[in-house]
N, CA, C and O atoms as a Tripos MOL2 file, in Angstrom:
@<TRIPOS>MOLECULE
protein
  316   315    79     0     0
PROTEIN
NO_CHARGES

@<TRIPOS>ATOM
      1 N           0.8250   -1.2360   -0.4130 N.3       1 MET1
      2 CA         -0.1080   -0.1530    0.4300 C.3       1 MET1
      3 C           0.7470    1.0500    0.2720 C.2       1 MET1
      4 O           1.4140    1.2290    1.2910 O.2       1 MET1
      5 N           1.0060    2.1310   -0.8520 N.am      2 GLU2
      6 CA          1.4970    2.9580   -0.5980 C.3       2 GLU2
      7 C           0.9220    4.3690   -0.2320 C.2       2 GLU2
      8 O          -0.1290    4.8380   -0.6680 O.2       2 GLU2
      9 N           1.6360    4.8590    0.4850 N.am      3 GLY3
     10 CA          1.0300    6.2440    1.3940 C.3       3 GLY3
     11 C           0.2260    5.6410    2.7330 C.2       3 GLY3
     12 O          -0.5620    6.2050    3.4930 O.2       3 GLY3
     13 N           0.5990    4.6410    2.7220 N.am      4 HIS4
     14 CA         -0.1090    4.1040    4.2080 C.3       4 HIS4
     15 C           1.4700    3.6460    4.9480 C.2       4 HIS4
     16 O           2.3670    3.0080    4.3970 O.2       4 HIS4
     17 N           1.4520    4.2960    6.6000 N.am      5 ASN5
     18 CA          2.2620    4.5330    7.0810 C.3       5 ASN5
     19 C           2.3360    3.2870    7.7100 C.2       5 ASN5
     20 O           1.2170    2.7740    7.7320 O.2       5 ASN5
     21 N           2.9580    2.7800    8.0880 N.am      6 PRO6
     22 CA          2.4840    1.4780    9.4390 C.3       6 PRO6
     23 C           3.0710    1.8400   10.6320 C.2       6 PRO6
     24 O           2.9340    1.0280   11.5470 O.2       6 PRO6
     25 N           3.8740    3.1510   10.9280 N.am      7 LEU7
     26 CA          3.7280    2.9850   12.6570 C.3       7 LEU7
     27 C           2.7860    4.5310   12.8060 C.2       7 LEU7
     28 O           3.0870    5.2080   13.7890 O.2       7 LEU7
     29 N           1.8500    5.0030   12.0190 N.am      8 ILE8
     30 CA          0.4340    5.4050   12.2190 C.3       8 ILE8
     31 C          -0.6990    4.6480   11.7380 C.2       8 ILE8
     32 O          -1.0390    4.4800   10.5670 O.2       8 ILE8
     33 N          -1.1140    4.3140   12.5470 N.am      9 PRO9
     34 CA         -3.0480    4.0870   12.0930 C.3       9 PRO9
     35 C          -3.9500    4.7390   11.3100 C.2       9 PRO9
     36 O          -4.0320    5.9460   11.5350 O.2       9 PRO9
     37 N          -4.8330    4.1830   10.2370 N.am     10 PRO10
     38 CA         -5.3310    5.2710    9.7940 C.3      10 PRO10
     39 C          -6.2210    6.0320    9.9950 C.2      10 PRO10
     40 O          -6.5420    7.0200    9.3350 O.2      10 PRO10
     41 N          -6.8650    5.4330   11.3240 N.am     11 VAL11
     42 CA         -8.0330    6.1120   11.8340 C.3      11 VAL11
     43 C          -6.9660    8.0950   12.4880 C.2      11 VAL11
     44 O          -7.4050    9.1660   12.9070 O.2      11 VAL11
     45 N          -5.9970    7.7350   12.2950 N.am     12 TYR12
     46 CA         -5.1970    9.5070   13.0350 C.3      12 TYR12
     47 C          -5.8460   10.0800   12.3060 C.2      12 TYR12
     48 O          -6.6460   10.9080   12.7420 O.2      12 TYR12
     49 N          -5.6620    9.7190   10.2820 N.am     13 ASP13
     50 CA         -5.6470   10.6230    9.3720 C.3      13 ASP13
     51 C          -7.1140   10.8920    9.7760 C.2      13 ASP13
     52 O          -7.1260   11.6900   10.7130 O.2      13 ASP13
     53 N          -8.1730   10.5670    9.4590 N.am     14 ILE14
     54 CA         -9.4200   10.7140    9.7810 C.3      14 ILE14
     55 C          -9.6050   11.6280   11.0190 C.2      14 ILE14
     56 O         -10.2510   12.6700   10.9090 O.2      14 ILE14
     57 N          -9.3460   11.4540   11.5680 N.am     15 VAL15
     58 CA         -9.2690   11.6910   12.8350 C.3      15 VAL15
     59 C          -8.5460   13.3650   13.0690 C.2      15 VAL15
     60 O          -9.2300   14.1880   13.6760 O.2      15 VAL15
     61 N          -7.5150   13.6640   12.6830 N.am     16 TRP16
     62 CA         -6.8160   14.8030   12.4920 C.3      16 TRP16
     63 C          -7.0660   15.5230   11.0630 C.2      16 TRP16
     64 O          -6.2540   16.4070   10.7890 O.2      16 TRP16
     65 N          -8.2540   15.2150    9.9590 N.am     17 SER17
     66 CA         -8.9350   15.6170    8.9550 C.3      17 SER17
     67 C          -9.8010   16.5020    9.7690 C.2      17 SER17
     68 O          -9.8760   17.7160    9.5810 O.2      17 SER17
     69 N         -10.5720   15.7320   10.8470 N.am     18 VAL18
     70 CA        -12.5000   15.8370   10.9840 C.3      18 VAL18
     71 C         -11.9370   17.0430   12.2160 C.2      18 VAL18
     72 O         -12.8700   17.7600   12.5780 O.2      18 VAL18
     73 N         -10.5110   17.3870   12.9380 N.am     19 VAL19
     74 CA        -10.1340   18.3380   13.2530 C.3      19 VAL19
     75 C          -9.7990   19.4590   12.9580 C.2      19 VAL19
     76 O         -10.0200   20.5110   13.5590 O.2      19 VAL19
     77 N          -9.0720   19.2140   11.7130 N.am     20 ALA20
     78 CA         -8.6040   20.5810   10.5390 C.3      20 ALA20
     79 C         -10.1970   21.1100   10.4780 C.2      20 ALA20
     80 O         -10.7230   22.2060   10.2840 O.2      20 ALA20
     81 N         -10.3820   20.5930   10.5810 N.am     21 ALA21
     82 CA        -12.6540   20.5400    9.3780 C.3      21 ALA21
     83 C         -13.1020   21.5770   10.3920 C.2      21 ALA21
     84 O         -13.4040   22.7590   10.2240 O.2      21 ALA21
     85 N         -13.0720   20.9260   11.3460 N.am     22 ALA22
     86 CA        -14.0220   21.9900   12.6610 C.3      22 ALA22
     87 C         -13.3840   23.1870   13.0740 C.2      22 ALA22
     88 O         -13.9940   24.1940   13.4350 O.2      22 ALA22
     89 N         -11.6000   23.0180   12.9940 N.am     23 THR23
     90 CA        -11.2640   24.6740   13.0130 C.3      23 THR23
     91 C         -11.5210   25.5820   12.2150 C.2      23 THR23
     92 O         -11.8880   26.7510   12.3320 O.2      23 THR23
     93 N         -11.2330   24.7650   11.1950 N.am     24 VAL24
     94 CA        -11.4550   26.0110   10.3420 C.3      24 VAL24
     95 C         -12.5270   26.4150   10.2050 C.2      24 VAL24
     96 O         -12.4400   27.6230    9.9870 O.2      24 VAL24
     97 N         -14.0770   25.9180   10.2070 N.am     25 VAL25
     98 CA        -15.2320   25.7700   11.0670 C.3      25 VAL25
     99 C         -15.2600   26.6610   11.7510 C.2      25 VAL25
    100 O         -15.8140   27.5510   11.1060 O.2      25 VAL25
    101 N         -14.9620   27.0740   12.8530 N.am     26 LEU26
    102 CA        -14.9370   27.5040   14.0220 C.3      26 LEU26
    103 C         -14.0630   28.8730   13.6670 C.2      26 LEU26
    104 O         -14.0350   29.8780   14.3770 O.2      26 LEU26
    105 N         -13.4150   28.7040   12.5150 N.am     27 ILE27
    106 CA        -12.7440   30.3840   12.1150 C.3      27 ILE27
    107 C         -13.6720   31.0490   11.4490 C.2      27 ILE27
    108 O         -14.0890   32.2020   11.5600 O.2      27 ILE27
    109 N         -13.9590   30.1190   10.6960 N.am     28 VAL28
    110 CA        -15.6050   31.3430    9.4560 C.3      28 VAL28
    111 C         -16.0080   32.0320   10.3760 C.2      28 VAL28
    112 O         -15.9000   33.1830   10.7970 O.2      28 VAL28
    113 N         -16.6920   30.7360   10.7050 N.am     29 ILE29
    114 CA        -17.6460   30.9980   12.2510 C.3      29 ILE29
    115 C         -17.5490   32.3610   12.7420 C.2      29 ILE29
    116 O         -18.1610   33.4180   12.5950 O.2      29 ILE29
    117 N         -16.2090   31.7840   13.5960 N.am     30 ALA30
    118 CA        -16.3820   32.7610   14.1030 C.3      30 ALA30
    119 C         -16.0030   34.8720   13.7570 C.2      30 ALA30
    120 O         -16.3530   35.8760   14.3770 O.2      30 ALA30
    121 N         -14.9950   34.6180   12.2380 N.am     31 ILE31
    122 CA        -14.9570   35.6000   11.0190 C.3      31 ILE31
    123 C         -16.3060   36.5710   11.1280 C.2      31 ILE31
    124 O         -16.4540   37.7530   11.4390 O.2      31 ILE31
    125 N         -17.5840   35.0900   10.5640 N.am     32 VAL32
    126 CA        -19.0000   35.9060    9.6520 C.3      32 VAL32
    127 C         -19.1980   36.6970   11.4800 C.2      32 VAL32
    128 O         -19.2190   37.9080   11.7030 O.2      32 VAL32
    129 N         -19.2490   36.2170   11.9370 N.am     33 SER33
    130 CA        -20.0650   36.6590   13.6000 C.3      33 SER33
    131 C         -19.0590   38.3840   13.7510 C.2      33 SER33
    132 O         -19.5910   39.4940   13.7080 O.2      33 SER33
    133 N         -18.0880   38.2080   13.8640 N.am     34 LEU34
    134 CA        -17.0480   39.5910   13.7470 C.3      34 LEU34
    135 C         -17.9560   40.3220   12.8680 C.2      34 LEU34
    136 O         -18.7400   41.1950   13.2420 O.2      34 LEU34
    137 N         -17.8180   39.9660   11.8460 N.am     35 SER35
    138 CA        -18.1300   41.1420   10.3420 C.3      35 SER35
    139 C         -19.6390   41.5880   10.3900 C.2      35 SER35
    140 O         -20.0010   42.5620    9.7310 O.2      35 SER35
    141 N         -20.5600   40.8390   11.2080 N.am     36 ARG36
    142 CA        -21.7720   41.3820   11.6720 C.3      36 ARG36
    143 C         -21.9040   41.9220   12.4260 C.2      36 ARG36
    144 O         -23.0570   42.3370   12.5510 O.2      36 ARG36
    145 N         -20.8180   42.3710   13.5700 N.am     37 ARG37
    146 CA        -20.4880   43.3170   14.4210 C.3      37 ARG37
    147 C         -19.7200   44.3400   14.3540 C.2      37 ARG37
    148 O         -19.9200   45.2660   15.1410 O.2      37 ARG37
    149 N         -18.5780   44.4200   13.3260 N.am     38 ALA38
    150 CA        -17.9410   45.1980   13.5510 C.3      38 ALA38
    151 C         -17.9310   46.6840   12.9790 C.2      38 ALA38
    152 O         -16.9070   47.1970   12.5270 O.2      38 ALA38
    153 N         -19.0280   47.2560   13.0350 N.am     39 SER39
    154 CA        -19.7650   48.1690   12.8590 C.3      39 SER39
    155 C         -20.0290   48.3060   14.3190 C.2      39 SER39
    156 O         -20.2150   49.5230   14.3190 O.2      39 SER39
    157 N         -20.1610   48.0050   15.3840 N.am     40 GLN40
    158 CA        -20.6050   48.6310   16.3150 C.3      40 GLN40
    159 C         -18.9250   48.3590   17.2180 C.2      40 GLN40
    160 O         -18.9530   48.6350   18.4170 O.2      40 GLN40
    161 N         -17.8890   47.9670   16.7770 N.am     41 LEU41
    162 CA        -16.3650   47.5590   17.5420 C.3      41 LEU41
    163 C         -15.8530   48.8650   16.5290 C.2      41 LEU41
    164 O         -16.3590   49.0500   15.4220 O.2      41 LEU41
    165 N         -14.7900   49.7140   17.0870 N.am     42 SER42
    166 CA        -13.8690   50.5580   16.5110 C.3      42 SER42
    167 C         -13.0540   49.4950   15.6840 C.2      42 SER42
    168 O         -12.9600   48.2700   15.7540 O.2      42 SER42
    169 N         -12.6250   50.2490   15.0510 N.am     43 PRO43
    170 CA        -11.4620   49.6030   13.6230 C.3      43 PRO43
    171 C         -10.5130   48.9660   14.5370 C.2      43 PRO43
    172 O         -10.5290   47.7360   14.4710 O.2      43 PRO43
    173 N          -9.7080   49.4670   15.3530 N.am     44 VAL44
    174 CA         -8.7150   48.7990   15.8960 C.3      44 VAL44
    175 C          -8.9900   47.6570   17.1200 C.2      44 VAL44
    176 O          -8.1460   46.7990   17.3790 O.2      44 VAL44
    177 N         -10.5950   47.7820   18.0130 N.am     45 LEU45
    178 CA        -10.9910   46.6950   18.6070 C.3      45 LEU45
    179 C         -11.0580   45.6520   17.1190 C.2      45 LEU45
    180 O         -10.3970   44.6330   17.3150 O.2      45 LEU45
    181 N         -11.4680   45.6750   16.2180 N.am     46 ALA46
    182 CA        -12.1200   44.6520   15.5040 C.3      46 ALA46
    183 C         -11.0470   44.1450   14.6300 C.2      46 ALA46
    184 O         -11.3400   43.2730   13.8130 O.2      46 ALA46
    185 N          -9.6970   44.6380   14.7120 N.am     47 LEU47
    186 CA         -9.0800   44.2960   13.5560 C.3      47 LEU47
    187 C          -8.3590   43.4680   15.0030 C.2      47 LEU47
    188 O          -8.6110   42.2750   15.1710 O.2      47 LEU47
    189 N          -7.7260   44.0010   15.7000 N.am     48 ALA48
    190 CA         -7.6710   42.9700   17.3990 C.3      48 ALA48
    191 C          -8.0130   41.7750   17.1620 C.2      48 ALA48
    192 O          -7.2530   40.8880   16.7730 O.2      48 ALA48
    193 N          -9.2470   41.6660   17.3930 N.am     49 TRP49
    194 CA        -10.0980   40.8440   17.5370 C.3      49 TRP49
    195 C          -9.5540   39.8490   15.7570 C.2      49 TRP49
    196 O          -8.7970   38.8790   15.7590 O.2      49 TRP49
    197 N         -10.0450   40.3160   14.7730 N.am     50 ALA50
    198 CA         -9.2920   39.5700   13.3120 C.3      50 ALA50
    199 C          -8.3970   38.6600   14.2850 C.2      50 ALA50
    200 O          -8.5490   37.6370   14.9540 O.2      50 ALA50
    201 N          -7.3770   39.5920   14.0000 N.am     51 ALA51
    202 CA         -6.0600   39.0960   14.9850 C.3      51 ALA51
    203 C          -5.8530   38.7940   15.3910 C.2      51 ALA51
    204 O          -4.6420   38.5810   15.3330 O.2      51 ALA51
    205 N          -6.5800   38.2570   16.4680 N.am     52 LEU52
    206 CA         -6.4000   36.9800   17.3930 C.3      52 LEU52
    207 C          -7.2360   36.4360   16.9590 C.2      52 LEU52
    208 O          -7.0300   35.3700   17.5390 O.2      52 LEU52
    209 N          -8.5700   36.1520   16.0370 N.am     53 ILE53
    210 CA         -9.0760   34.8040   15.8110 C.3      53 ILE53
    211 C          -8.2550   33.8270   14.4450 C.2      53 ILE53
    212 O          -7.9760   32.6650   14.1500 O.2      53 ILE53
    213 N          -8.1560   34.9810   14.0210 N.am     54 LEU54
    214 CA         -7.0220   33.7900   13.0220 C.3      54 LEU54
    215 C          -5.5910   33.5550   13.3410 C.2      54 LEU54
    216 O          -5.0060   32.6680   12.7190 O.2      54 LEU54
    217 N          -4.9850   34.2210   14.2040 N.am     55 VAL55
    218 CA         -4.0420   33.4700   14.7530 C.3      55 VAL55
    219 C          -3.7730   32.5190   16.1080 C.2      55 VAL55
    220 O          -2.8030   31.7630   16.0590 O.2      55 VAL55
    221 N          -4.3190   32.5280   16.9010 N.am     56 VAL56
    222 CA         -4.6640   31.5470   17.8350 C.3      56 VAL56
    223 C          -5.6530   30.5810   16.7940 C.2      56 VAL56
    224 O          -6.6960   30.9770   16.2740 O.2      56 VAL56
    225 N          -5.3030   29.7900   16.7000 N.am     57 PRO57
    226 CA         -6.7080   29.0840   15.7630 C.3      57 PRO57
    227 C          -7.6930   29.0090   16.6640 C.2      57 PRO57
    228 O          -8.4570   29.9740   16.6340 O.2      57 PRO57
    229 N          -8.0600   27.7190   17.8990 N.am     58 VAL58
    230 CA         -8.7570   27.3290   18.0630 C.3      58 VAL58
    231 C          -9.1610   28.3100   19.7700 C.2      58 VAL58
    232 O         -10.3100   28.4730   20.1830 O.2      58 VAL58
    233 N          -7.9020   28.8160   20.4760 N.am     59 LEU59
    234 CA         -8.6400   29.4990   21.2040 C.3      59 LEU59
    235 C          -9.3340   31.4380   21.0350 C.2      59 LEU59
    236 O          -9.9520   32.1890   21.7890 O.2      59 LEU59
    237 N          -8.7460   31.5520   19.5500 N.am     60 GLY60
    238 CA         -9.1250   32.7790   19.4270 C.3      60 GLY60
    239 C         -10.7220   32.6770   18.2700 C.2      60 GLY60
    240 O         -11.1690   33.7160   17.7840 O.2      60 GLY60
    241 N         -11.0670   31.9670   18.1250 N.am     61 PRO61
    242 CA        -12.2890   32.1450   17.7400 C.3      61 PRO61
    243 C         -13.4500   31.7880   18.5040 C.2      61 PRO61
    244 O         -14.5690   32.0280   18.0520 O.2      61 PRO61
    245 N         -13.1310   30.6970   20.7120 N.am     62 VAL62
    246 CA        -13.9030   30.5010   20.6730 C.3      62 VAL62
    247 C         -14.0840   31.7350   21.9260 C.2      62 VAL62
    248 O         -15.0680   32.3380   22.3550 O.2      62 VAL62
    249 N         -12.9020   31.7600   22.1960 N.am     63 ALA63
    250 CA        -12.6620   34.1990   22.9100 C.3      63 ALA63
    251 C         -13.7730   34.8380   22.2320 C.2      63 ALA63
    252 O         -14.7800   35.3500   22.7210 O.2      63 ALA63
    253 N         -13.4970   34.7470   21.2930 N.am     64 TRP64
    254 CA        -14.2190   36.0730   20.3190 C.3      64 TRP64
    255 C         -16.0930   35.3180   20.5640 C.2      64 TRP64
    256 O         -17.0270   36.0630   20.8630 O.2      64 TRP64
    257 N         -16.2610   33.9180   20.3750 N.am     65 LEU65
    258 CA        -17.7140   33.9030   20.6530 C.3      65 LEU65
    259 C         -18.2490   33.6300   21.8030 C.2      65 LEU65
    260 O         -19.3860   34.0320   22.0520 O.2      65 LEU65
    261 N         -17.3960   32.7680   22.8670 N.am     66 ALA66
    262 CA        -17.7770   33.6170   24.6590 C.3      66 ALA66
    263 C         -17.6380   34.5120   25.4050 C.2      66 ALA66
    264 O         -18.0780   34.5140   26.5550 O.2      66 ALA66
    265 N         -16.7720   35.7530   24.6890 N.am     67 VAL67
    266 CA        -16.3010   36.7500   25.6070 C.3      67 VAL67
    267 C         -16.8620   37.8410   24.2470 C.2      67 VAL67
    268 O         -17.9640   38.3700   24.3910 O.2      67 VAL67
    269 N         -16.2700   38.0520   23.3060 N.am     68 GLY68
    270 CA        -16.0770   39.2250   22.3030 C.3      68 GLY68
    271 C         -17.5820   39.5090   21.8320 C.2      68 GLY68
    272 O         -18.0670   40.5990   22.1360 O.2      68 GLY68
    273 N         -18.2390   38.7170   21.2060 N.am     69 ARG69
    274 CA        -19.5180   39.2930   20.7330 C.3      69 ARG69
    275 C         -20.7780   39.3720   22.1830 C.2      69 ARG69
    276 O         -21.9180   39.7310   21.8890 O.2      69 ARG69
    277 N         -20.4890   39.0520   23.5360 N.am     70 ARG70
    278 CA        -21.1600   39.6490   23.9410 C.3      70 ARG70
    279 C         -20.9340   40.6020   24.5770 C.2      70 ARG70
    280 O         -21.8630   40.8180   25.3550 O.2      70 ARG70
    281 N         -20.0720   41.3770   24.6560 N.am     71 THR71
    282 CA        -19.1200   43.3190   25.1130 C.3      71 THR71
    283 C         -20.1810   43.6880   24.0850 C.2      71 THR71
    284 O         -20.5220   43.0970   23.0610 O.2      71 THR71
    285 N         -20.7140   45.0970   24.7620 N.am     72 THR72
    286 CA        -21.0360   45.4770   24.1100 C.3      72 THR72
    287 C         -20.9070   46.9970   23.9110 C.2      72 THR72
    288 O         -21.9240   46.7050   24.5410 O.2      72 THR72
    289 N         -20.7760   47.9540   23.7560 N.am     73 PRO73
    290 CA        -19.7580   49.5740   23.5800 C.3      73 PRO73
    291 C         -21.0070   50.2100   24.3280 C.2      73 PRO73
    292 O         -22.2150   50.3320   24.1280 O.2      73 PRO73
    293 N         -19.8180   50.6440   25.5610 N.am     74 ARG74
    294 CA        -21.6010   51.8380   26.4740 C.3      74 ARG74
    295 C         -21.2630   53.0720   26.0150 C.2      74 ARG74
    296 O         -20.2720   53.7040   25.6480 O.2      74 ARG74
    297 N         -22.7120   53.2200   26.1990 N.am     75 THR75
    298 CA        -23.1710   54.4110   25.8760 C.3      75 THR75
    299 C         -24.0710   54.7860   26.8880 C.2      75 THR75
    300 O         -24.8540   54.0960   27.5410 O.2      75 THR75
    301 N         -23.7520   56.4030   26.9240 N.am     76 ARG76
    302 CA        -24.3520   57.2840   28.0810 C.3      76 ARG76
    303 C         -25.4260   57.1370   27.5030 C.2      76 ARG76
    304 O         -25.3910   57.3990   26.3000 O.2      76 ARG76
    305 N         -27.1600   56.5470   28.2460 N.am     77 LEU77
    306 CA        -28.2700   57.1250   28.2800 C.3      77 LEU77
    307 C         -28.5740   58.4500   28.5470 C.2      77 LEU77
    308 O         -28.0950   58.9620   29.5590 O.2      77 LEU77
    309 N         -29.1500   58.9670   27.9530 N.am     78 PRO78
    310 CA        -30.1340   60.2450   27.5580 C.3      78 PRO78
    311 C         -31.0370   60.2490   28.8080 C.2      78 PRO78
    312 O         -32.0020   59.5020   28.9690 O.2      78 PRO78
    313 N         -30.5330   61.3310   29.8070 N.am     79 ARG79
    314 CA        -30.6350   62.0600   30.9460 C.3      79 ARG79
    315 C         -32.6390   62.7100   30.6990 C.2      79 ARG79
    316 O         -33.1630   63.4320   31.5470 O.2      79 ARG79
@<TRIPOS>BOND
     1     1     2 1
     2     2     3 1
     3     3     4 2
     4     3     5 am
     5     5     6 1
     6     6     7 1
     7     7     8 2
     8     7     9 am
     9     9    10 1
    10    10    11 1
    11    11    12 2
    12    11    13 am
    13    13    14 1
    14    14    15 1
    15    15    16 2
    16    15    17 am
    17    17    18 1
    18    18    19 1
    19    19    20 2
    20    19    21 am
    21    21    22 1
    22    22    23 1
    23    23    24 2
    24    23    25 am
    25    25    26 1
    26    26    27 1
    27    27    28 2
    28    27    29 am
    29    29    30 1
    30    30    31 1
    31    31    32 2
    32    31    33 am
    33    33    34 1
    34    34    35 1
    35    35    36 2
    36    35    37 am
    37    37    38 1
    38    38    39 1
    39    39    40 2
    40    39    41 am
    41    41    42 1
    42    42    43 1
    43    43    44 2
    44    43    45 am
    45    45    46 1
    46    46    47 1
    47    47    48 2
    48    47    49 am
    49    49    50 1
    50    50    51 1
    51    51    52 2
    52    51    53 am
    53    53    54 1
    54    54    55 1
    55    55    56 2
    56    55    57 am
    57    57    58 1
    58    58    59 1
    59    59    60 2
    60    59    61 am
    61    61    62 1
    62    62    63 1
    63    63    64 2
    64    63    65 am
    65    65    66 1
    66    66    67 1
    67    67    68 2
    68    67    69 am
    69    69    70 1
    70    70    71 1
    71    71    72 2
    72    71    73 am
    73    73    74 1
    74    74    75 1
    75    75    76 2
    76    75    77 am
    77    77    78 1
    78    78    79 1
    79    79    80 2
    80    79    81 am
    81    81    82 1
    82    82    83 1
    83    83    84 2
    84    83    85 am
    85    85    86 1
    86    86    87 1
    87    87    88 2
    88    87    89 am
    89    89    90 1
    90    90    91 1
    91    91    92 2
    92    91    93 am
    93    93    94 1
    94    94    95 1
    95    95    96 2
    96    95    97 am
    97    97    98 1
    98    98    99 1
    99    99   100 2
   100    99   101 am
   101   101   102 1
   102   102   103 1
   103   103   104 2
   104   103   105 am
   105   105   106 1
   106   106   107 1
   107   107   108 2
   108   107   109 am
   109   109   110 1
   110   110   111 1
   111   111   112 2
   112   111   113 am
   113   113   114 1
   114   114   115 1
   115   115   116 2
   116   115   117 am
   117   117   118 1
   118   118   119 1
   119   119   120 2
   120   119   121 am
   121   121   122 1
   122   122   123 1
   123   123   124 2
   124   123   125 am
   125   125   126 1
   126   126   127 1
   127   127   128 2
   128   127   129 am
   129   129   130 1
   130   130   131 1
   131   131   132 2
   132   131   133 am
   133   133   134 1
   134   134   135 1
   135   135   136 2
   136   135   137 am
   137   137   138 1
   138   138   139 1
   139   139   140 2
   140   139   141 am
   141   141   142 1
   142   142   143 1
   143   143   144 2
   144   143   145 am
   145   145   146 1
   146   146   147 1
   147   147   148 2
   148   147   149 am
   149   149   150 1
   150   150   151 1
   151   151   152 2
   152   151   153 am
   153   153   154 1
   154   154   155 1
   155   155   156 2
   156   155   157 am
   157   157   158 1
   158   158   159 1
   159   159   160 2
   160   159   161 am
   161   161   162 1
   162   162   163 1
   163   163   164 2
   164   163   165 am
   165   165   166 1
   166   166   167 1
   167   167   168 2
   168   167   169 am
   169   169   170 1
   170   170   171 1
   171   171   172 2
   172   171   173 am
   173   173   174 1
   174   174   175 1
   175   175   176 2
   176   175   177 am
   177   177   178 1
   178   178   179 1
   179   179   180 2
   180   179   181 am
   181   181   182 1
   182   182   183 1
   183   183   184 2
   184   183   185 am
   185   185   186 1
   186   186   187 1
   187   187   188 2
   188   187   189 am
   189   189   190 1
   190   190   191 1
   191   191   192 2
   192   191   193 am
   193   193   194 1
   194   194   195 1
   195   195   196 2
   196   195   197 am
   197   197   198 1
   198   198   199 1
   199   199   200 2
   200   199   201 am
   201   201   202 1
   202   202   203 1
   203   203   204 2
   204   203   205 am
   205   205   206 1
   206   206   207 1
   207   207   208 2
   208   207   209 am
   209   209   210 1
   210   210   211 1
   211   211   212 2
   212   211   213 am
   213   213   214 1
   214   214   215 1
   215   215   216 2
   216   215   217 am
   217   217   218 1
   218   218   219 1
   219   219   220 2
   220   219   221 am
   221   221   222 1
   222   222   223 1
   223   223   224 2
   224   223   225 am
   225   225   226 1
   226   226   227 1
   227   227   228 2
   228   227   229 am
   229   229   230 1
   230   230   231 1
   231   231   232 2
   232   231   233 am
   233   233   234 1
   234   234   235 1
   235   235   236 2
   236   235   237 am
   237   237   238 1
   238   238   239 1
   239   239   240 2
   240   239   241 am
   241   241   242 1
   242   242   243 1
   243   243   244 2
   244   243   245 am
   245   245   246 1
   246   246   247 1
   247   247   248 2
   248   247   249 am
   249   249   250 1
   250   250   251 1
   251   251   252 2
   252   251   253 am
   253   253   254 1
   254   254   255 1
   255   255   256 2
   256   255   257 am
   257   257   258 1
   258   258   259 1
   259   259   260 2
   260   259   261 am
   261   261   262 1
   262   262   263 1
   263   263   264 2
   264   263   265 am
   265   265   266 1
   266   266   267 1
   267   267   268 2
   268   267   269 am
   269   269   270 1
   270   270   271 1
   271   271   272 2
   272   271   273 am
   273   273   274 1
   274   274   275 1
   275   275   276 2
   276   275   277 am
   277   277   278 1
   278   278   279 1
   279   279   280 2
   280   279   281 am
   281   281   282 1
   282   282   283 1
   283   283   284 2
   284   283   285 am
   285   285   286 1
   286   286   287 1
   287   287   288 2
   288   287   289 am
   289   289   290 1
   290   290   291 1
   291   291   292 2
   292   291   293 am
   293   293   294 1
   294   294   295 1
   295   295   296 2
   296   295   297 am
   297   297   298 1
   298   298   299 1
   299   299   300 2
   300   299   301 am
   301   301   302 1
   302   302   303 1
   303   303   304 2
   304   303   305 am
   305   305   306 1
   306   306   307 1
   307   307   308 2
   308   307   309 am
   309   309   310 1
   310   310   311 1
   311   311   312 2
   312   311   313 am
   313   313   314 1
   314   314   315 1
   315   315   316 2
@<TRIPOS>SUBSTRUCTURE
     1 MET1         2 RESIDUE 1 A MET
     2 GLU2         6 RESIDUE 1 A GLU
     3 GLY3        10 RESIDUE 1 A GLY
     4 HIS4        14 RESIDUE 1 A HIS
     5 ASN5        18 RESIDUE 1 A ASN
     6 PRO6        22 RESIDUE 1 A PRO
     7 LEU7        26 RESIDUE 1 A LEU
     8 ILE8        30 RESIDUE 1 A ILE
     9 PRO9        34 RESIDUE 1 A PRO
    10 PRO10       38 RESIDUE 1 A PRO
    11 VAL11       42 RESIDUE 1 A VAL
    12 TYR12       46 RESIDUE 1 A TYR
    13 ASP13       50 RESIDUE 1 A ASP
    14 ILE14       54 RESIDUE 1 A ILE
    15 VAL15       58 RESIDUE 1 A VAL
    16 TRP16       62 RESIDUE 1 A TRP
    17 SER17       66 RESIDUE 1 A SER
    18 VAL18       70 RESIDUE 1 A VAL
    19 VAL19       74 RESIDUE 1 A VAL
    20 ALA20       78 RESIDUE 1 A ALA
    21 ALA21       82 RESIDUE 1 A ALA
    22 ALA22       86 RESIDUE 1 A ALA
    23 THR23       90 RESIDUE 1 A THR
    24 VAL24       94 RESIDUE 1 A VAL
    25 VAL25       98 RESIDUE 1 A VAL
    26 LEU26      102 RESIDUE 1 A LEU
    27 ILE27      106 RESIDUE 1 A ILE
    28 VAL28      110 RESIDUE 1 A VAL
    29 ILE29      114 RESIDUE 1 A ILE
    30 ALA30      118 RESIDUE 1 A ALA
    31 ILE31      122 RESIDUE 1 A ILE
    32 VAL32      126 RESIDUE 1 A VAL
    33 SER33      130 RESIDUE 1 A SER
    34 LEU34      134 RESIDUE 1 A LEU
    35 SER35      138 RESIDUE 1 A SER
    36 ARG36      142 RESIDUE 1 A ARG
    37 ARG37      146 RESIDUE 1 A ARG
    38 ALA38      150 RESIDUE 1 A ALA
    39 SER39      154 RESIDUE 1 A SER
    40 GLN40      158 RESIDUE 1 A GLN
    41 LEU41      162 RESIDUE 1 A LEU
    42 SER42      166 RESIDUE 1 A SER
    43 PRO43      170 RESIDUE 1 A PRO
    44 VAL44      174 RESIDUE 1 A VAL
    45 LEU45      178 RESIDUE 1 A LEU
    46 ALA46      182 RESIDUE 1 A ALA
    47 LEU47      186 RESIDUE 1 A LEU
    48 ALA48      190 RESIDUE 1 A ALA
    49 TRP49      194 RESIDUE 1 A TRP
    50 ALA50      198 RESIDUE 1 A ALA
    51 ALA51      202 RESIDUE 1 A ALA
    52 LEU52      206 RESIDUE 1 A LEU
    53 ILE53      210 RESIDUE 1 A ILE
    54 LEU54      214 RESIDUE 1 A LEU
    55 VAL55      218 RESIDUE 1 A VAL
    56 VAL56      222 RESIDUE 1 A VAL
    57 PRO57      226 RESIDUE 1 A PRO
    58 VAL58      230 RESIDUE 1 A VAL
    59 LEU59      234 RESIDUE 1 A LEU
    60 GLY60      238 RESIDUE 1 A GLY
    61 PRO61      242 RESIDUE 1 A PRO
    62 VAL62      246 RESIDUE 1 A VAL
    63 ALA63      250 RESIDUE 1 A ALA
    64 TRP64      254 RESIDUE 1 A TRP
    65 LEU65      258 RESIDUE 1 A LEU
    66 ALA66      262 RESIDUE 1 A ALA
    67 VAL67      266 RESIDUE 1 A VAL
    68 GLY68      270 RESIDUE 1 A GLY
    69 ARG69      274 RESIDUE 1 A ARG
    70 ARG70      278 RESIDUE 1 A ARG
    71 THR71      282 RESIDUE 1 A THR
    72 THR72      286 RESIDUE 1 A THR
    73 PRO73      290 RESIDUE 1 A PRO
    74 ARG74      294 RESIDUE 1 A ARG
    75 THR75      298 RESIDUE 1 A THR
    76 ARG76      302 RESIDUE 1 A ARG
    77 LEU77      306 RESIDUE 1 A LEU
    78 PRO78      310 RESIDUE 1 A PRO
    79 ARG79      314 RESIDUE 1 A ARG
């Protein structure tokens, strides 16, 4: 069998493929969510979140989905 590594079981290829696909899906979901909220964020903050999402593959998107999108800019209420 060509392309088969006898030291690594074939199921590992499938597991790592699923993990990689799930990571890509998570990043896409986080970027789409960020783009929908970008008008409510300052440009620097939106860029920082985008960089975090792209540079830190799993923790960045999870941080945005757990914390970032729930934070709203504080505005003063009229008196």
